[in-house]
C-alpha positions as CSV (number, residue, x, y, z in Angstrom):
1,M,0.0,0.0,0.0
2,V,1.2,3.5,-0.9
3,I,1.2,6.2,1.7
4,I,1.9,10.0,1.4
5,R,3.8,11.2,4.4
6,L,6.7,13.4,5.7
7,T,10.3,12.4,5.9
8,R,12.6,14.5,8.0
9,K,15.7,16.1,6.7
10,G,17.8,19.0,7.9
11,T,20.0,19.2,11.0
12,K,19.6,19.2,14.7
13,N,17.1,22.0,15.7
14,R,16.6,23.0,12.0
15,P,14.0,20.5,10.7
16,F,13.0,20.3,7.0
17,F,10.5,17.8,5.7
18,N,10.0,16.3,2.3
19,I,6.5,15.1,1.3
20,I,6.9,11.7,-0.3
21,A,4.9,8.8,-1.7
22,T,6.3,5.6,-0.3
23,D,5.4,2.0,0.6
24,S,3.8,1.9,4.0
25,R,6.3,-0.8,5.1
26,S,9.4,1.4,4.6
27,S,10.9,3.4,7.4
28,R,10.3,7.1,7.8
29,D,13.6,8.2,6.3
30,G,14.1,5.1,4.1
31,R,13.3,4.3,0.5
32,F,10.6,6.3,-1.2
33,I,8.9,6.2,-4.6
34,E,8.6,9.9,-5.4
35,R,9.1,13.3,-3.7
36,I,6.0,15.4,-4.3
37,G,6.7,18.5,-2.1
38,F,8.2,20.0,1.0
39,Y,7.4,21.6,4.3
40,N,9.8,24.0,6.0
41,P,8.5,25.0,9.5
42,L,11.3,27.5,10.1
43,A,11.0,29.4,6.8
44,S,11.4,33.1,6.8
45,K,8.9,35.4,5.2
46,K,11.0,35.5,2.0
47,E,11.0,31.7,1.7
48,K,8.2,29.3,0.9
49,K,7.0,27.3,3.9
50,F,4.9,24.7,2.1
51,Q,4.8,23.5,-1.5
52,I,3.2,20.4,-3.1
53,L,2.9,19.3,-6.7
54,L,-0.9,19.0,-6.9
55,N,-1.0,17.0,-10.1
56,R,1.3,14.3,-8.6
57,F,-0.7,14.4,-5.3
58,T,-4.0,13.8,-7.1
59,Y,-2.4,11.1,-9.2
60,W,-1.4,9.1,-6.1
61,K,-4.7,9.7,-4.4
62,K,-6.6,8.4,-7.4
63,I,-4.7,5.2,-7.4
64,G,-5.5,4.6,-3.8
65,A,-2.7,6.2,-1.7
66,K,-3.5,7.1,1.9
67,T,-2.2,10.3,3.4
68,S,-0.8,10.8,6.9
69,L,-2.7,13.0,9.4
70,T,0.1,15.6,9.2
71,V,-0.1,15.8,5.4
72,N,-3.9,16.2,5.6
73,R,-3.5,19.0,8.1
74,L,-0.9,20.8,6.0
75,I,-3.0,20.6,2.8
76,R,-6.1,21.8,4.7
77,Y,-4.3,24.8,6.2
78,S,-2.7,25.8,2.9
79,N,-6.2,26.4,1.4
80,K,-5.5,24.2,-1.6
81,K,-8.6,22.8,-3.3
82,I,-7.8,19.2,-4.0
83,F,-11.0,17.1,-3.5
């Protein structure tokens, strides 16, 4: 089963998260199928805080991918109309 979730990158006390499509059995920072966006919680006003490729997100949702609670929350707060 495919799941869309966050994987953590960045350094200590400076988190950066990629939004990925991956097999649900793989580890959080392990192998993934495709990177479809990012979330930077510490972004300045000049930088983007959240970005997702909507066409790839809808593709994965249409073929049955589940999303994590955090990804659902990020999409809802970003005011993106997906479904």
